[in-house]
N, C-alpha and C positions, 0 to 999 in steps of 0.2 A: 547579336540578333541577326538571324538569317534574312537575306534579301531575296526578292523575286528572281533576280539574276541567277541565283543558286538552284532554283527548281523549275524555272520556266522552260518551255520548248521554244527554241529559237528558229527552227526550220519549219515555218508554218506555211501550209498551202492555203491559197485564198482564191476567190473568184472576183470578177469585176462586175461593174454595172452593165456590161454588155452581155453577161451570161443570163440564162433563164433558170427557172426553178428546177427543171429536169436536169440540167447540167450540174447544178449544185448537189442534187440528190445522188447523181452518179458519182460525183467526187467523194461525197460522204461514204458511199458504199465502198469505193475503191480504197479509201484511206482508213475505213473502219472508225470514223469519228462522228460525233453528234452535232458538230457546229463548224461552220465555215465563215471566216471573216470575209467581208466584201470590201475591196479596195478600189480606189480610183487614182491612178498614177501614184501608187504606194501610200496614198493617204487612206487611213481607215475611215470608211463611211457607214459601215453597218455590219451586222452579224445575222446569219440565218442558222437556226437550230433545226433538228429533226422535228421538234415539237412545233416550230413555226410552220413548217411545211404541212404538217397535219392540220393544225388549227386555222392558219391563215390562208392556206392554198386549197387543200383537198376539201376540208369541211365547208369552205365558202365557194366551192365549185369553180375555182380558178383553174385554167389548164396548165399543164406542166411547162408550156411555152411562155408563161407569164414572166415578165422581167423581174429580177431579184428585188427591185425597189418596191414592188407591190407587197411583198411579205417580210422583208428584212426589218430587223429592229435597228433604229438609227439613233436612239437615245441611249448611248452606251456608257457604261462605267468602265474606266480604264485605269491601269497602273503603269508605273515606270519600273525600270530594272532596279532602281534604288528603293522602291517601296518595300517595307518590311513584310515578312510573311504574316505576321500578326495583323497588320493593317489590312492586307489583302483578304485574309480570312474574315475579318470584321466586315469589310465591304461586301463580300459574297453573302454573308448572313443578312446584313442590313437590306441589300437589294434583291435577295432571293435568287441569286444566280450561281451557276456552277463553273463558269468560265470567265476569265478576265483577259481581255486583250492587253498586251504590253506595248506601250508606245514611246517613241521619242518625238516630242511635238505631236504632230498628227500622223506620223509614219508608223505603221505596224512593224514591230521588231520581234514579237513573240506572243505566246499565249500561256496562261497558267490555268490549270483546271483543278477542281477539288481533288481529283485523283492524284495530281502531282504532289500534294501534301502527304498523302498516305503512302504513296510509292516510295518517296524519298525518306520516309520515317523522320522527317525533320520536326514536324509540328503535329504529331498525331492528335494531341488534345485539341489543338486549334481546328484541325480538319474535322474532327468528330463533332465539335460544338457547331461549326458552320453547317455541316451536313444535317445535323438534327434540326437546326433552325430552318434551313432551307426546305427540308423534306416534310416538316410537320406544320407548315403554315396552313391554317384553315383545313387541316386534314387532307390537303391535296399535295401531291408531289409537283413541284415547280421546276422549270428549266433554269 
């Protein structure tokens, strides 16, 4: 059984609680990613997605100078390096998420995205099932 350590990205850029939404958006653009983990002294404390920026910041008329805490998600679903890819796909489908932070204790050590499953060709069926369940909830595409 494949483990998350086999497919995760371990060189993850992050932002801190001192950053503002604008800085997170710029980092997303530079890295061409849709989510940035938020850390406080290496401890994972939240995530911000491009969808969070649109719905919780722009649509609610918060300025780009708003602190990340205003819009970040802090009720996170995480996995460890030893979590199986099957369990990670199940968690993604169950919680309607496309990215899972990988932690050791509270410390961020990587991230795995739905795309990592397909790109690595390890669990195409699992990725397909998770993607269809995530994308088809109530006819809306979720983050």
